[in-house]
N, C-alpha and C positions, 0 to 999 in steps of 0.2 A: 197498329191496327191489325186486323185479322187478314189472313190470306184470302184472295179472291175466291178460290173454290169453296171455302167455308161460307163466305158471305153470299155466294150465289145460291146456296141452298135455302136461304131464308124465305124468298117469295113462295116457293113450292110448299114449304112447311106451313106457312100461314094459310095458303090456299086449301091445304088438306084439312086444317082445323075449321076454316070458314065453311067448307062444304058440309061438315058435320054439325055446324052451329055451335062449336065448342070454343071455350076460352082457355088460355093458359097463363101460368104464372111461373116465376123463377125464384129460387132461394139460393143465393150465391155467396160463397166465401172467397175461395182462391181466385175466382174469375172476376171478382169485383164489379159485377154488373155487365160484363161483356156479352153474356147470352142475351139479356134483355136489350142491350144497346144494339146488338146485331139484328134482332127481330124488329125493333122499333125504327131502325134506319129505313125500313120499307114503308113507303107511303101507304096509308090505309090500314096499317097494322093495329090501330086502336080498336077495331071490332073483334080482334082475336086476343091481343095481349091485355090481360086484366091488370097485372102489376108485377113488379120485381122487388124482391127484398135483397138488399146488399147487407149481409150479416157477417162482416169481416171479423169482428171481435167475438169472443165467447159471450160477453155481456149482451151483444146485439142478438146473438142466436137465442139466448134465454129471454130477453125482453120482447123481441119482435115476433119470434116464432114459438115461444114456449118450450124450447129445448131445456129439459131439466139440467141445472148446473151440476147435479150429482152424476148425470149421465156423461157429461163432458169430463168431469173429474175422473170418472172410472175408466172411460174408454179413450179419452182424448178427442179433440175437435175433429181430427182426421180419422174417422172411423165409420164403420158400417152403421152402427147404432145412431150416431149423430146425423149421418146423411138421411137415414130413414125418418128420424124425428124432425129434421128440418123440412122434409117433404110433407110430412103429416101436418106440421105446424103451419106451413104456407097454405096448405089446402084449407085448414080450419080458419085462416085469416084472409081468405080470398073468395072470389066467385068463380074460380077456375075449375075446369073439368079435369085438367091434367097439370101437374106441377113437376118440375125437375129441380132437384137440389144438387149442389156440388160443394165439396169441401176437400181440400188437398194441400199438398206441399209443392208449391210452384217453384221454389228456390230463388236464388241459388243456395241460400242457407236454410236452416230449419229442419233438415232431414236427420233421421236417426237410423239405426240398424233396422228397427222394426217398421219405420215409416220413412222410407227414403225420399229424396227429392224426386218428384214425378209421380208419386202415389196420389191418386185422386179417387174419392168415393162419390158415387152418385145415388140419389134416391129418385124414383119416379112413382108418383102417386096418381092414381086414376080414381076419380070420384066414384064411390060405390063398389070399387074393386079391391083397392088396397095399395100397398107400397112394395115395390121391388127395388133391390139394390144391386149395383155392380161396381167393381173397382177396376181401375186401369193403372198401369205403370208406364208413363210416357218418358221417352228419352228427350234430351235437348235442354235448352235454356228456359228461363221463365216464360218468355213469349211463346215458345213452342209448346210448353205444357198447357198454358192458358188457351192457346188456339186449338189444341187437340181436345181440350175439355169442352170447348164450345161445340166442336164437331160431334163429340159423343152426346152432348145434351140434345143437339138437333136430331141425332139418330134415335135417342130415347123418345123424344116427342113424336117423331115420325112413326115409330113402332106402336106407340099408344094410339095414334090416330088411325092406324091401319087395322087395329084389332077390333 
């Protein structure tokens, strides 16, 4: 499970969305649903969390979110382009005001010279505004990379709610 400091952020994040009357959604690959699970572990979260897409495979990214297979083939699943497309696709397939997507190499295997273990790309889509992307390189094992990814997703949601 996730470290307590990460989990402790969920109620305040949900409250900030609730105050704006906004809903959120997630599009997750390397986190496998941990962001949505962390948010929905809070009682009453159903008025804020619209849905979560767990798109671990490339086929799921294409089928559920509309990420073009050609985009994945050209840039790889762990890329800025795919993170942005995942966020846009989740926005198009939800009723959310804000979507955060995540795709990365959690490890311990799967890393390359260009895409090392710990590289994670995020997309943050705000309805009517657009999509921004950020990447992070996290140290540690698989659990640490996934926990850090959830924390970053929470930060992206919080920044969107504060804007």
